[in-house]
N, C-alpha and C positions, 0 to 999 in steps of 0.2 A: 523448162519455164524456170526462170530464176525464183529461188525461195523467198525473196522479198515480196514477190508479187503474190504468194500464197498466203502472206500474212494477213489476219483479219482485220479489217478496218474498225469493225464494232466489235466490243468486248463487253459483255454483261449489261447490253443496250445502250452503251456509251459510245459516242464517235469517238476514236482514237486520233490524236493529233501525229503528224508525220514523226517528231521526236521521241514519241512514247511508243510507237510500235515495235513489238518484239523481232529481234533480227536473229539469225542462226548464230549460234556460239561459235566462235573463233578465237583463235589464240592471236594475242596483241604482241607482236614483237617490236613495236615502236620505242618502247621504253628502253630496250636493249641497244636500240640504236641511239637513242637521245641522250643517254647518260654518258657513253664515252665522248660524244661531240661536246657536250656541256664541259667536261672534265678537261678536254683538250683547250675549249675557249677559256676557262677558268685559269688553267696552267699559263696561257698566254698572258694573262692579265696579272699573273703573279711574279713576272720577270719584269724589271724595271727597265726602261727605257734609257739606257746608260752607255756611254764610251767602254765602261768596264767590262760589257758582255763579251767583248772579243776576247778577254782573258779567261774565260771560262775553259778554254781548250787546255789550259795549264793546269787544271784540276786532275784530270785523269793522266796528264802528262808527268804531273808531280809524283802521283802515286807508283806509276809505272816505274819512274826513274830510281825511287827508292827501293821497289820489288827487285828489280834488275842490277841493284848495286852499282850505279852510275857514279861518277865522281862526286865527291862531297859538294864542292861548288856548284855543280849542275843542280844537283838534288835540293840544295839550299834555294837557289834562284828561282827554280820551277815551283817550289811550294809557296815561297814568298809571294809570288804572282798569283798564284792559285788563292792564297789568304786574301790578297787584294780584291779579287772578283767576288769572293765568299763575303768579303764584308759588306759590300754594297748590297747584295742580295739579302743578307741577313737584317741589315738595317731596313730596307725596303719592306721586308715581310713583318716585321716587328712593328713598324708604324700601320701597315694594314690591319694588322691584328688589335693595335690599340685602339684604333678608329671605332672597331666593331665592338669592343668591350666598353668604351667610352669612361671618361671620368676616372674613377680612382682605380678600378682594375685594368684599365688602359695605362694609366700611368705607372702603376705597381710593374706592370709588364715591361715597358720601357725603361724603368729604372733596372730591372734585373738582366734584360738582354740587351740593353743599349750598349753596354762594353762587353757584349757577348764574345766577339772574336778576340779581345784583349784577354778577357777572363780565360777562354779556352787554351789559348797558347800558354797563358801562365800556369794553367793547371798540368798541361804537358811538360812544363819546365819543373813542376814540384815533382811529378812524377818520376822525371830524370834526375832530381837532385840537383836542380840548377836553380837554386835559391836565389843567386845573386841575379840571374835573368829575369826573374819574376819580379824582384825588388826593383831593379833598372827600368822594367816596363811599366810598373806603376809610377813610379817617379817621372819617367821621360814622357808618360802620358798626360800627367797632370801637368808638367811644365810647358809641353806643347800646346795643349788646349787653353792654359791661362796667360802663357805669354806670346807664343807664335800665332796662335789663331785668334787671340783677341787683339793683338798687335796688326794681324793682316786685316782683321774686320774694321778697327778704327782707321786704318791707312786707307782701305778702299772706299770706305764712307766719307773720309775726309777729303779725299781727291775729287770727289764728285758733289758733296755738299760742305759747306763751309763748317757746319757743326750738327752732330746727330745727337737726337734726344732718345733716351731709353726709358724703361720703366723704374722709377727710384725705388718702389717696394722691393721689386726684385734684387736690386742692386745692394739695398742694405741688407736683405736676408742673404744674400750670397756673400758678401763681406763677412759677416759674423759667422757663417757656417764653415768658411774656408779658414778663419781664424782658429776655430776648435779644431778643423782638421790638421792645421799645422801643428797645434799643441800635442795632438797625437804622436806626432813624429818627433818633436823637440823634447818632450819629457823623457822617453825612454834613452834618448842620445845623451842627454844632460845628466841623468843619472848614473848612465855607463861612465861618462866621461870623468865626473866629479867624485864619483864614490866606488868605483870599482878599480882595484888595483890590479896590475899585470899578473900577480900570482894567486889573486883571488878567484873564487869560482862562483861570481854572481851572475853568470850566464843563465842559470835556472831561473832566478829572480826576474831578470829581463822577459824571459820566455812567459813566465806566469803573468807578468804585468801586461805583456803584449796581448795575452789572450783575453785577460779580465777587460782591458781597454777596448779590445775588438767587439765584445759583447755590448759594451756601453754605446760603442759608436754605431753600430747595427741598430740598436734601440732608438737612439737618436736621429737616424736616418727614417726610420719607420714614423717618428712622430713629425719630421720634416714632410715627408709624403703626405701625411694626413692634413697637416698646416696649408700645403700648397695646393693639394688637388680636393680637399674636402671642405674645412672649416673656413679658410681663407682664400678660397679659389679666385675670388673677384679680383684680388690684388695682381694675379699672374693671368688675367685673361688674355693679353696679348701674346704671351709665350705659349699658352694652350694652343694657338693656331698653328702650331709648327707643322703639323701634318694636315693641314686642310686639304694639300693637293691629293691625298689619298682618298677623299670623300667620293670623287666621281668614280673610282674604281672599286668602291666598296660593294655595289650590287653588281657589279660584274665578275665576281670571284666567288667560288664556294669557301665555307669557313674550312671545310676538310681538306680542300687542296691547300690553303694557306697554312694549316697545320703541318700537312706532310711536307711541305716546302721548307718550314722552318726546322722540323726535324732533321730533314737531309742537309739542310745547311750546318747545323751544329754537327752532324755526323762527319761531313765533309772535312770541315774544318779542324774538328779533332784529329783527323787522319793526316791532314797537311801539316798541322803544327807539330804532331808526333814526328813526322820524318824531319821537319825542320829542325826541331830542337835536337834530334839525334845527331846533326852534322855540325852542330856549333862548336863542339870540341876540335873537330878536325879543321875547320876554316878561321878559327880565333886565334891561331898561332902567329898571325902576322900582326905587327905593333900597329898598323893603321886599320886593322879590321878586327877588333878584339870584341869580348863579350859585351863591354860598357858601350861601344858604339852600337852593337846589334840590339841590346835591351833598351838602350837610352834613345836612340835615333830611329833605328830602322823599323823595328816592330811596332812603335807607337804610329809612326807615321803611315804604315801600310794599314794597320788595324782600322783607322778612322779617316783615311784620307779623302775617299769620295765625300763624305758626310762634311769634312772641313771645307773643301770647295763649295759646296752648297751654302754653308754659313758664311763665307766670305761673299759669295754672290748675294745672299740675302743683305749683307750690310750694304753692298754697293748699291742696292737698290733702295737704301734708306729704311732699311727693316732692321733696326740694330736690336730689337727685343728678341726676334728670332735668333739673330746669330749670337747674341750673348746667352741666350737660353742654352744652345749647344755647347758653346766655349766654357762659359762658367758652370753650368749645370752639369756637364760631363766630369769636369775637373771634381766637382763635390761628390758625384756617384763613385769616382774612383776612390778618391781619398776616403769616403764614410761609407761605402759599402764593398766595392771590390777588393780594396787592401784587407780591410778586418775578415772579409769572407774568405780569402785565401789563408790568411793566418789560421783561422778554425779549421779550414779545411785541411791544412798541412798537419794540424794536430790530429784530425781525424784519421788521416792517411798513414799517420805514425812514421813519417820519413825520417831517415837518420839525423839530417840536420835541419832543425825547427824553424818555420818561417816565423819571423817575429816583426814587430814594428820599429825595430832597433836599425836605423840607416847609419852609414858613415857620417861623421861629423861634417864633411864638406857638403854631401848631399843634403843633410838638414839644414845647414845654413842656407844654401841656395835655395831650397824650398821655401823658407820662412821669409827670406827677402823677397822672392816673387809675390809671395802673397800679400806682402805688404804694399809693394808697388802697385799690384792690381787693385788692392782694396781702395788705394788712396785715388787711383785712376777713374774707377768706377763709383765713388763716393758721390760725386755731384749729378750724375744722371746725365752727363753730357760727355762728348768724345769729341777728338779733331784727330787730324792726321800726325801731329806732332806727337800725341800720347801714343799712337801706334806705333811710331819710330822708335819711341823709348822702350816698348815691350820688345818689339824685333831686336833692339841693340842688346838689352838684357839676357834675351833667349840666346843670342849668338855668342854672348860672352861666356855664359855658362856651360854652352855646348863645346866651347873651344877650351875651357878650363878642364872639362871632363876628359879631354884627349891627352891631356898632361898629367893627370893621376896616375901614380903608380899603379900596376897591377895588383 
């Protein structure tokens, strides 16, 4: 006879309902089955639905190619494609985590890891003493976002709509912050050009100045985050909705899984960047494929390529606030956070050649003129396709001029 049938229906003179009757003790293994299944479902929601997913195959291929000492060109290309796929995954995961954290903490997370791939690649460049690669990556990403992406957004929005309107408060704040960022590069270059003689040893002064300015810029960036995400968040309400598409997936994934995916992306990106940087000296011997082209064009385009396409798509759908929040916002993050962070990190790493804010004169002038142009175009809170063409033409001229600079 079944044990359940032997259970008393009355206990202490009280009739027990069905759900309160004692059952024989038995070990419940269902939890051990549900957890792996839930983990797998959560992991599936942690992977973006993107065309870049097909590039995940290059992550192990890039690592294997470096371990087996394949040709430098093959190792470089495979790891470059691996970084492209990891950039999309890292961006997607950071966006999901920022939605969970909400408001200030989420904004801080996006500010730190929003340019995670570019920062990781630059850290590997510093570790390999490739200071110019790190500088070119920072400058190239700023110009690509401020000119190339803004130009494409204005052009895409202007083709479909006669005129696009965006948040004037964001435009005004962005213009001011980019002006301060340009000053951080102009001042060291101006000091070096006007005060330092060829036989003088003022390099140490430039290094100390760069480190002090980096601390100031990081403090200013923290103040900006509090201004945007806390005290004056209402002025940036439209821009805060950039990751609304993550809301529906928030309940479908585990926080633990998202954190694991984030850590895995960081480690894999670091490995791919390490192997990629190791091949730069070998493949940069060609005059048409030098370090300047790699740092200024290739690395910035790969590090944020998928997100830039999303920004242009948002502009085409007449959501210029979202588009400019990415383009101008990322430029500010790189200029006010990523670059100063690398300067201080290089100091902590005690690399032989210090990372400074002193860029070459042409690079500084190109950056300053780009900031002036973008500030002038976004100042009125409106855009059209002609302004987009102006930004694209300026970026093309600067990129072309970089190819004619002496090594």
